[in-house]
C-alpha positions in Angstrom: 2.5 56.0 -22.7 6.1 56.5 -23.4 8.5 54.6 -21.2 8.3 51.4 -19.2 5.6 51.3 -16.5 5.6 48.6 -13.9 3.8 48.0 -10.6 5.6 46.3 -7.8 5.6 46.0 -4.0 7.0 49.1 -2.3 10.5 49.1 -0.8 11.8 51.1 2.1 13.7 53.4 -0.2 10.4 54.3 -1.9 9.0 55.9 1.2 9.9 59.5 0.4 8.2 59.3 -3.0 5.2 57.5 -1.4 4.8 60.2 1.2 5.1 62.9 -1.4 2.4 61.5 -3.6 0.1 60.7 -0.7 0.6 64.2 0.8 -0.1 65.9 -2.5 -3.5 64.3 -2.6 -4.2 65.0 1.1 -3.3 68.6 0.6 -5.5 68.9 -2.5 -8.4 68.0 -0.3 -10.6 66.6 -3.0 -10.2 62.8 -2.9 -8.7 61.3 0.3 -10.6 61.6 3.6 -7.4 62.2 5.6 -6.6 65.8 6.6 -3.2 65.3 8.0 -0.1 64.6 5.9 2.5 61.9 6.7 6.0 62.6 7.9 8.7 60.0 7.3 8.1 57.9 10.5 4.3 58.0 10.0 4.7 57.0 6.3 6.9 54.0 7.2 4.3 52.7 9.7 1.3 53.5 7.5 2.6 51.7 4.4 4.0 48.8 6.4 0.6 48.3 8.1 -1.2 47.6 4.8 -2.1 44.1 3.5 -0.2 45.3 0.4 1.3 48.6 -0.6 2.6 48.9 -4.1 4.2 51.5 -6.4 3.9 52.3 -10.0 7.3 53.0 -11.5 7.8 54.7 -14.8 11.4 54.5 -16.2 12.7 53.8 -12.7 10.8 56.7 -11.0 7.9 56.2 -8.5 4.9 57.9 -10.0 2.0 56.2 -8.2 0.9 54.0 -5.4 -1.8 52.0 -3.9 -2.7 50.5 -0.5 -4.8 47.5 0.0 -6.3 46.3 3.3 -9.5 44.7 4.7 -12.5 47.0 4.5 -13.9 45.5 7.7 -13.3 42.7 10.2 -14.6 39.2 11.0 -17.5 38.1 8.8 -16.9 41.0 6.4 -13.1 40.6 6.4 -13.2 39.0 2.9 -13.9 42.5 1.4 -10.9 44.6 0.6 -10.6 48.4 0.4 -8.0 50.3 -1.6 -6.7 53.8 -2.2 -4.7 55.0 -5.2 -2.5 57.9 -5.9 -0.7 59.2 -9.0 1.7 62.1 -8.9 0.3 65.3 -10.4 2.7 65.2 -13.4 1.7 61.7 -14.5 -2.1 61.7 -14.3 -4.0 60.7 -17.4 -1.2 58.5 -18.6 -2.5 55.0 -17.6 -0.8 54.8 -14.3 -4.1 54.6 -12.3 -5.3 51.8 -14.6 -2.2 49.8 -14.0 -2.5 50.3 -10.2 -6.2 49.3 -10.1 -5.6 46.2 -12.2 -2.6 45.1 -10.1 -4.7 45.6 -6.9 -7.5 43.4 -8.2 -5.0 40.6 -8.9 -3.5 41.1 -5.4 -6.9 40.9 -3.8 -7.4 37.3 -5.0 -3.8 36.4 -4.0 -4.5 37.7 -0.5 -7.8 35.9 -0.2 -10.2 38.8 -0.7 -13.4 38.1 -2.6 -14.5 41.7 -3.2 -12.9 45.1 -3.5 -15.1 47.9 -2.3 -14.6 51.7 -2.5 -16.4 53.5 0.3 -16.1 57.1 -0.8 -15.4 58.0 -4.4 -16.0 61.7 -4.6 -18.6 62.4 -7.3 -16.5 65.1 -9.0 -13.6 62.6 -9.5 -14.8 61.9 -13.0 -11.5 60.3 -14.1 -11.6 57.8 -11.3 -15.3 57.0 -11.8 -14.7 56.4 -15.6 -11.7 54.2 -14.8 -13.5 52.1 -12.2 -16.6 51.6 -14.5 -14.3 50.6 -17.4 -12.8 47.9 -15.3 -16.1 46.5 -14.3 -16.8 48.1 -10.9 -20.4 48.3 -10.0 -22.0 51.4 -8.5 -23.8 50.6 -5.2 -25.2 54.0 -4.5 -24.6 57.6 -3.5 -24.2 59.1 -0.1 -25.4 62.7 -0.4 -22.9 65.2 1.1 -20.6 62.4 2.3 -17.3 64.2 1.7 -16.2 67.5 3.1 -14.0 69.3 0.6 -11.0 71.3 1.7 -12.9 74.5 1.1 -15.7 73.4 3.5 -18.3 72.5 0.9 -19.9 69.0 0.9 -20.0 66.7 -2.1 -21.6 63.4 -2.8 -19.6 60.2 -2.6 -20.2 57.0 -4.5 -19.8 53.4 -3.3 -18.4 50.9 -5.8 -17.5 47.2 -5.6 -15.8 44.6 -7.8 -15.9 40.8 -7.5 -12.4 39.4 -7.5 
């Protein structure tokens, strides 16, 4: 990849770029379960409410993000969950790999012992290949667990990684 890529905690001034990337993925309707986009106020509260929210910056421009938070509470609170997003024009350039690797390091620093993905859409082959290349283990498939934007249902895959 040409240019300098770094992952860092988000700053308030990153919120417009975070919302734009997040909303692109929500509007595409093929990866995130959310159906509503975030406005500026909602984005500020959403990203501030995470255990960690970080951005990928390429040559000073925000091109990706991740959020990290507990997957559950109490006796399962040691398991994290994460979501990743890369701007459409930067996909396939290693941004996602940098985000996932940073989130795994952050998991340990935050006291999480596992990172679990509850709903990786089966047609998201790039994400699946990335997760497997980084040592994530496939738990199983939930048939028809994701409703695509066009109303069809697709399988989702559950993955985990020990931190």
